[in-house]
N, C-alpha and C positions, 0 to 999 in steps of 0.2 A: 430475524435480522434483515432478511431480504426485503420484507415489507417496509422496514424503516428506511432502507436505501431508496426504495421506489417512491416513498412519500417525499423524501428529500429531493429526489430528482424531479418529481412533478412540481414541487414548490419552486425550484430554480427555473424550470423550463416554462411554466405557465404564467410567468410574469409578463408584463407589457413589453412590446418590442422596444429595443434600445439598450445600449450597453450599461447605462447607469443603474437601472433596476436589477438587471441580472448580476452585476458586480456586487450590489448591496446584498442580494440574496446569497451569493456565494460566500461573502464575508460572514454573513449571519450563520450559515451552515458550518463554517470553520470554527467560529467562536462557540457555537453550540456543541460541536464535537469536542473541543478542548474542555468546556465546562463539564460535560457529561463524563468524559474519560480522564479528566485532569487528576482527580484524586487517585484513580487507579494507576496512573502513570508514575506515581512516586515510587511504587514497588517494581516498576518495569525497568528493563535495561534499555536506555535510549540509544539510537543510532541515527546518523545522517546518511541518507542514501541518494544516489544520483545515477543517471544513465539514460537508456533509451526505453521508453514505455509509451509507444504511440507518438513519440516526439521526445525532445530532451526534457528530462524530469529531474527535479531536485526537491527533497523533502525530509521530513522527520518520521521515524518509525520507533515503536516501542514493543518490547518483547517481555513476556513473563512466563516462567515455567509453571505449568499446571499439573504435570505428572512427570514421571521419571524420564520418558523419552518424548514428551509432547510439550509444545510451547504455543502460547497465544500471541499473535502478532496483530498490530494495528498501526495505521499511519496515514499521513496526508502528504501529497506531493503537488507542487506546481508543475505545469506541463506547457510546452510550447505549441502543442497541437490544438485543434479547435476546441475540444473540451479542456479548459485551462486548469482545472483542478481535478485531482483524483484522490479518492479515499478508499482504503481497503481494510478488511478485517479477516483474519483466517488463522490457520494453525500451521505448525512446523513439526515434523516427525523425523526422528533419527532413522537413517537407512543403513549406512555403512561407513567404515573408517577407510578412506582411500590412502594407500601406502602407509598405513598406521600413523599418519600425521594429520590428514585433512578430513574432518568429519563431514559427511554428506547427508543432507536433509531433503525431504520432500515437503513442499509447502502448497497449501491450497486454501481457497476461501472465496470471498465475494469482493469484487472491485467495482467502484462506481466512478465513471467519468462524468464530472459535473461541469456544465457550461451551456452554451447555446444548443448543442446537440447532445444531451445527456443520455447515458446508457448505464445499465447495471448488468453484471454477469459474473460468472465464476472465473477464477484464475488458477493455474497450476504452474509450479516452478521447482527447480532443483537448486539447492544452496550449498556452496562449498565454503566452510569457515576456515580460518587461518590461511586465507588466500595469500600466496607469495611469502609464506612463513611469517606473516605478521598476525599475531593472535587476535587483535580487534578488527581485522579486515575480513570481509566476506564478499563472495561473488554469487550473484543470483541470475539465472536465466530461465525463461519459461514463456508461457502464452497467456494473455488475457483474452478469454473467449467471449468477446462482445461483438455481435453482428458477424464479422468475418474473421475475427482473431487478430490480435496485435502482439508483435514480438516484444519481449521484455528482457532486457540485458542491463543489469545494474551492479554497481559496486557500492558497498556500504562500510561504515566505520563506527564501531561501538565506542561510546565515550562515557 
């Protein structure tokens, strides 16, 4: 999967200078992502997520249970920082029930910041579901380990 992300990053970054071609490549990558994973997403639980991830980010995420305590996650976000789009794929594993009310999960996977200065690397985060006693709301914080590391603090809502 990391090779796929690297080839997508090289496709986006090795285009001619100028915003038009790069924007076309980014749009192509997003459409390709939707086509490849679109049928899979019908069985997934969708969520809208937003927060801080190297800049202000807003996007869509999909989750699907693959085992009793493991979940597959993937998503795409628009970002205000230099790499304007990020895509991620990874897993989520149950850790502990905090105060017998808030499930806590560990998440990890691969994140790709796609834009003029594209990079791919791992991420790790902790997720608290039922944030503020609202069942579809969750809080996620962690680190995207790309070059020097980028803080990740997001709130999401399952719909």
